[in-house]
N, C-alpha and C positions, 0 to 999 in steps of 0.2 A: 886551404892549408891548415887553418886553425883546427878544423875538424880532425884532420889527420894527426895533429900533434896532441890535442886535448881530448878528443872524443866528442861525439855528437851530444851526449847527455850534458857534459860540462859546458859546451858551447851554447846549447839551448838555455841553460841556466844564466849564462852571462848575457846573452843577447836578448832574451825575452823572459825575464824572471817573473814568477807568479807573485801576485800580492799575497801576503800572509793569509792563510786560511780561506782563500777564495778558490773553490774548485778542488780542494784537497780531500782525499779520503783520510780515514783515521791512520792508516799505515803511512801514507804520504806525509801527513803532518807530523807523525812521530819521527819519521826519518829526517824530515826538515829540521825538527828541533834537535835531533842528535847531531846533525851537521853544525847547527848553530852552537851547540855546547862545545864542539871541537874548536870552532873559531874563537869562542870566548875563553877557552881554556878553563872550563868549569872545574874547580878542584873538589877534593873530598869533603871539605867543610861546607861547600855550597850544594853538594849533590842532592840532599834531601829537598831543599827549596827548589832546585832545578827540576827534580822529578815531579814535584807538585805542579810546577809551571807547565811542564810538558804535558801532564795529564789534563790540565785545564785547557791548554791550547788544543789538544787533540779532541776534547769534548766539544769545544767551540767549532772546530773544523767539521766534525761529524754532524753537529747540529745544523750547520749551514748547508750541508749536503742533503739533509733530511727534510725536504719540502716537496710538495706536489710537482709533477712534471708539467710543463707548459700545456701539453695536450690535455692533461687531466684538468687543469685550471680552466681551459676554454670550455669544458663540459659543465662547469659549475655555474649556478646562478649567482647574482651579485651578493646575496647574503652568505652563500657558501664560500665565495671567494674572500669576503671580509672575515668570516670566522676562521678560515684557513690561514689567512695573513695574520690575524690576531694571535692564533696559537703559535705560529712560527715566531712572531716578534716576542712573545712572552718567553718562549723557550730560548731564543737567542739572547734576550736580556739576562736570563738566569745564567746561561753559559758564559756570557761576557763578564758578568759580575764575578763568577768564579775565576776567570782569567785575571781580572784586575786584582783580586785579592791575592792570588798566587804570585802575580808579578810584584806586588807590594812586598811580599815576604822574600822573594828572591832579591829584590833591590836592597833589602836590609843587610844582606851578606855579600853583595856584589861590589866590585870596585867601580869607581867613577868611569873608568875606561870601558869596563864591561857593559855598564848601563848605556853609555853613549853608543857603543857598537851595536848593542841589542836594539836601541831605538832606530838606528840606521837600517838595520836588517828588517825590522818589523815595518818600517815606513815604506821601504822600497821593495821588499821581498827578495832583494838581491843578496846572495851570499858572498859574492866575489868582488864587490866594488870597494876599491881602496881610495877612491877620490874623496877629498874633503867635501862635506856638505856646506851649504850656504849658512849664513848666520841665522841663529834661532833666538827666540825671545829668552828672557832670563828664566832659569830653572828656579822652582820654589825651593828655598833652603830646607834641609832635612832637620 
């Protein structure tokens, strides 16, 4: 009945959300961030920082998809596997650093509520969960 009411795509998001940037193409990650922007009600003053965050998130997601297929890895010798893993990890670290910097800039213009909601979404990958999260450790003062 939920599928009839909400549609399969929405039910899939609710029932089995993806973790952020895991298995997403650039287009999927961009669409995900557009949905997050709607949920957060990103306003005109925040748009520039949000656009930078979206680009960084998309770069991270794309980088995570850009690695050798398992079949290709099985064909590699141990040194080739280590070199491929090293290249992937370096590229991932660079992309993640870009995401962290963009997130820091967005948080400078975001409200406390937007930051909290963004944390929830990025932690769970769920766009439609309205239940309160359990207690967390203290936040570092800004």
